[in-house]
Residue frames relative to the residue before (quaternion, step in Angstrom):
aa qw qx qy qz dx dy dz
X 1.0000 0.0000 0.0000 0.0000 0.00 0.00 0.00
X 0.4511 -0.7015 0.4906 0.2524 3.55 -0.98 0.87
X 0.4517 -0.6821 0.5019 0.2806 3.56 -0.98 0.85
X 0.6335 -0.5343 0.3986 0.3927 3.56 -1.21 0.46
X 0.6466 0.5318 -0.3173 0.4455 3.59 0.95 -0.87
X 0.6846 0.4665 -0.2861 0.4814 3.57 0.86 -0.93
X 0.6228 0.5354 -0.3425 0.4562 3.60 0.98 -0.77
X 0.6535 0.5107 -0.3165 0.4603 3.60 0.89 -0.88
X 0.6685 0.4911 -0.2932 0.4754 3.58 1.04 -0.76
X 0.6451 0.5135 -0.3103 0.4731 3.60 1.22 -0.44
X 0.4893 0.7209 -0.4074 0.2737 3.60 1.16 -0.48
X 0.6316 0.5237 -0.3747 0.4317 3.67 0.86 -0.68
X 0.6501 0.4818 -0.3179 0.4942 3.60 1.04 -0.69
X 0.6731 0.5073 -0.3010 0.4461 3.59 0.87 -0.92
X 0.7280 0.4352 -0.2304 0.4770 3.59 1.05 -0.74
X 0.4899 0.6777 -0.4255 0.3459 3.60 1.26 -0.13
X 0.2687 -0.8111 0.5057 0.1194 3.57 -0.28 1.31
X 0.5935 0.5827 -0.3707 0.4133 3.61 1.23 -0.26
X 0.6490 0.5152 -0.3122 0.4647 3.58 1.27 -0.29
X 0.3395 -0.6806 0.5939 0.2623 3.56 -1.10 0.66
X 0.7401 -0.4390 0.2610 0.4375 3.59 -1.24 0.25
X 0.6672 0.5107 -0.3092 0.4455 3.59 0.92 -0.86
X 0.6727 0.4830 -0.2943 0.4771 3.59 0.92 -0.90
X 0.6254 0.5368 -0.3323 0.4585 3.58 1.01 -0.81
X 0.6610 0.5095 -0.3016 0.4610 3.56 0.92 -0.91
X 0.6624 0.5044 -0.3041 0.4630 3.60 0.94 -0.88
X 0.6640 0.4914 -0.3067 0.4728 3.60 0.92 -0.86
X 0.6416 0.5252 -0.3141 0.4624 3.54 0.99 -0.86
X 0.6482 0.5151 -0.3126 0.4657 3.58 0.95 -0.87
X 0.6633 0.4975 -0.3054 0.4683 3.60 0.90 -0.90
X 0.6530 0.5153 -0.3119 0.4591 3.58 0.97 -0.85
X 0.6858 0.4757 -0.2892 0.4688 3.58 0.83 -0.97
X 0.6182 0.5371 -0.3411 0.4616 3.60 1.01 -0.76
X 0.6853 0.4875 -0.2783 0.4640 3.59 0.95 -0.87
X 0.7210 0.4615 -0.2358 0.4600 3.58 1.08 -0.76
X 0.7780 0.2441 -0.1191 0.5666 3.58 1.17 -0.50
X 0.5223 -0.6053 0.4842 0.3555 3.53 -1.30 -0.08
X 0.3675 0.7649 -0.4621 0.2575 3.58 1.29 0.21
X 0.0509 0.7591 -0.6474 0.0440 3.53 -1.12 0.82
X 0.8211 0.2857 -0.1775 0.4611 3.54 -1.31 0.22
X 0.8535 -0.0721 0.0865 0.5088 3.54 -0.98 -0.97
X 0.6315 0.5358 -0.3383 0.4468 3.59 0.99 -0.78
X 0.6465 0.5044 -0.3082 0.4823 3.59 0.99 -0.84
X 0.6582 0.5136 -0.3049 0.4583 3.57 0.88 -0.94
X 0.6684 0.5002 -0.2982 0.4627 3.59 0.91 -0.89
X 0.6506 0.5138 -0.3176 0.4603 3.59 1.00 -0.78
X 0.6411 0.5132 -0.3173 0.4743 3.58 0.99 -0.85
X 0.6750 0.4903 -0.2961 0.4651 3.59 0.86 -0.94
X 0.6271 0.5380 -0.3327 0.4545 3.57 1.01 -0.78
X 0.6474 0.5102 -0.3150 0.4705 3.59 0.97 -0.86
X 0.6715 0.5057 -0.2985 0.4520 3.58 0.89 -0.94
X 0.6891 0.4747 -0.2849 0.4676 3.59 0.87 -0.93
X 0.6352 0.5267 -0.3315 0.4573 3.56 1.00 -0.80
X 0.6552 0.5021 -0.3086 0.4727 3.59 0.97 -0.84
X 0.6700 0.4925 -0.3040 0.4649 3.60 0.88 -0.89
X 0.6497 0.5082 -0.3220 0.4647 3.58 0.95 -0.81
X 0.6425 0.5183 -0.3246 0.4617 3.60 0.93 -0.85
X 0.6875 0.4708 -0.2862 0.4730 3.58 0.94 -0.82
X 0.6640 0.4792 -0.3239 0.4739 3.62 0.95 -0.69
X 0.6119 0.5311 -0.3470 0.4722 3.60 1.09 -0.63
X 0.6246 0.5335 -0.3324 0.4635 3.59 1.02 -0.78
X 0.6795 0.5016 -0.2877 0.4516 3.57 0.96 -0.86
X 0.7174 0.4521 -0.2563 0.4639 3.57 0.97 -0.83
X 0.7277 0.4201 -0.2557 0.4781 3.61 1.11 -0.49
X 0.5645 0.5959 -0.4112 0.3964 3.60 1.17 -0.21
X 0.5367 -0.6311 0.4413 0.3448 3.58 -1.03 0.71
X 0.2535 -0.8100 0.5186 0.1033 3.52 -0.85 0.94
């Protein structure tokens, strides 16, 4: 699971609208690899956790905002 601190540091990459999903994932993986000692499955799980957490936060914002 990704720490709150690391997730907050990943937000600029996650929020970058100029990146497609593949580029965002690659940049996120490179960033997390550089910031942590994670490799292999641990790195993959951390990247996926960041992506899912960001998507869930954004979908929750959309479903709870007044329409």
